[in-house]
C-alpha positions as a Markdown table, in Angstrom:
| # | Residue | x | y | z |
|---|---|---|---|---|
| 1 | Met | 301.4 | 21.6 | 232.8 |
| 2 | Lys | 300.3 | 19.5 | 229.8 |
| 3 | Phe | 296.7 | 20.4 | 230.6 |
| 4 | Ser | 297.5 | 24.1 | 230.5 |
| 5 | Phe | 299.0 | 24.0 | 227.0 |
| 6 | Thr | 296.1 | 22.0 | 225.7 |
| 7 | Thr | 293.6 | 24.4 | 227.3 |
| 8 | Ala | 295.5 | 27.4 | 225.9 |
| 9 | Ala | 295.6 | 25.8 | 222.4 |
| 10 | Thr | 291.9 | 25.1 | 222.5 |
| 11 | Ile | 291.0 | 28.6 | 223.6 |
| 12 | Ala | 293.3 | 30.1 | 220.9 |
| 13 | Ala | 291.7 | 27.9 | 218.2 |
| 14 | Leu | 288.2 | 28.8 | 219.3 |
| 15 | Thr | 289.1 | 32.5 | 219.4 |
| 16 | Phe | 290.8 | 32.7 | 216.1 |
| 17 | Gly | 288.3 | 30.3 | 214.5 |
| 18 | Gly | 285.5 | 32.7 | 215.4 |
| 19 | Val | 287.4 | 35.6 | 213.9 |
| 20 | Ala | 287.9 | 33.6 | 210.6 |
| 21 | Ile | 284.2 | 32.8 | 210.5 |
| 22 | Ala | 283.2 | 36.4 | 211.1 |
| 23 | Gln | 285.5 | 37.5 | 208.3 |
| 24 | Ser | 284.2 | 34.8 | 206.0 |
| 25 | Thr | 280.6 | 35.8 | 206.8 |
| 26 | Ser | 281.4 | 39.5 | 206.1 |
| 27 | Glu | 283.0 | 38.6 | 202.8 |
| 28 | Met | 280.1 | 36.5 | 201.8 |
| 29 | Gly | 277.7 | 39.4 | 202.6 |
| 30 | Gln | 279.8 | 41.7 | 200.4 |
| 31 | Gly | 279.7 | 39.2 | 197.6 |
| 32 | Tyr | 276.0 | 38.9 | 197.9 |
| 33 | Asp | 275.6 | 42.6 | 197.8 |
| 34 | Met | 277.8 | 42.9 | 194.7 |
| 35 | Leu | 275.7 | 40.2 | 192.9 |
| 36 | Gln | 272.5 | 42.1 | 193.8 |
| 37 | Thr | 273.9 | 45.4 | 192.5 |
| 38 | Ala | 275.0 | 43.7 | 189.2 |
| 39 | Leu | 271.6 | 42.1 | 188.8 |
| 40 | Ala | 269.8 | 45.3 | 189.5 |
| 41 | Thr | 271.4 | 46.8 | 186.4 |
| 42 | Asp | 270.4 | 43.7 | 184.3 |
| 43 | Phe | 266.9 | 43.8 | 185.7 |
| 44 | Glu | 266.5 | 47.5 | 184.8 |
| 45 | Gln | 267.7 | 46.7 | 181.2 |
| 46 | Met | 265.1 | 43.9 | 180.9 |
| 47 | Gly | 262.3 | 45.9 | 182.5 |
| 48 | Ile | 262.1 | 43.6 | 185.6 |
| 49 | Pro | 261.3 | 45.4 | 188.9 |
| 50 | Thr | 264.4 | 45.6 | 191.1 |
| 51 | Asp | 262.5 | 45.5 | 194.4 |
| 52 | Thr | 262.2 | 41.7 | 194.0 |
| 53 | Leu | 266.0 | 41.4 | 194.5 |
| 54 | Asp | 265.7 | 42.0 | 198.3 |
| 55 | Asn | 263.7 | 38.9 | 198.8 |
| 56 | Leu | 265.8 | 36.4 | 196.8 |
| 57 | Thr | 268.0 | 33.7 | 198.3 |
| 58 | Leu | 271.7 | 33.3 | 197.3 |
| 59 | Gly | 270.7 | 30.3 | 195.3 |
| 60 | Gln | 268.1 | 32.2 | 193.3 |
| 61 | Ile | 270.5 | 35.0 | 192.7 |
| 62 | Ala | 273.1 | 32.6 | 191.4 |
| 63 | Ala | 270.5 | 30.9 | 189.1 |
| 64 | Ile | 269.5 | 34.3 | 187.8 |
| 65 | Lys | 273.1 | 35.3 | 187.2 |
| 66 | Ala | 273.6 | 32.2 | 185.1 |
| 67 | Val | 270.5 | 33.0 | 183.1 |
| 68 | Val | 271.7 | 36.6 | 182.5 |
| 69 | Glu | 275.0 | 35.3 | 181.3 |
| 70 | Ser | 273.5 | 32.7 | 179.0 |
| 71 | Glu | 273.2 | 33.0 | 175.2 |
| 72 | Asp | 269.4 | 33.0 | 175.3 |
| 73 | Gly | 267.4 | 36.0 | 173.9 |
| 74 | Asp | 266.2 | 38.7 | 176.2 |
| 75 | Ser | 262.6 | 37.5 | 176.2 |
| 76 | Gln | 263.7 | 33.9 | 177.1 |
| 77 | Lys | 265.9 | 35.3 | 179.9 |
| 78 | Arg | 263.1 | 37.4 | 181.2 |
| 79 | Gly | 260.8 | 34.4 | 181.4 |
| 80 | Gln | 263.3 | 32.3 | 183.1 |
| 81 | Ile | 264.1 | 35.0 | 185.6 |
| 82 | Glu | 260.5 | 35.6 | 186.4 |
| 83 | Ala | 260.0 | 31.9 | 186.9 |
| 84 | Ile | 262.9 | 31.8 | 189.4 |
| 85 | Ile | 261.5 | 34.9 | 191.2 |
| 86 | Ala | 258.0 | 33.3 | 191.3 |
| 87 | Asn | 259.5 | 30.3 | 193.1 |
| 88 | Asn | 260.5 | 32.5 | 196.0 |
């Protein structure tokens, strides 16, 4: 009987754990999409082509977002962003 409870608990944990991972992955995807959308507007304002956004990693997008939110001038921001994109 003890084996059955352990087995049931293991199956439940694996099943619900998989659901939690799927939800987390979906939420991360939505967050990534929201960041891309926000940066697209910033790119347009700075004259940077937005088609490059599709090829960036999450780390690059986060680094670019930090640059956009910095106190640097637009020309400095543009140079830093172009350097991050070039390292793709």
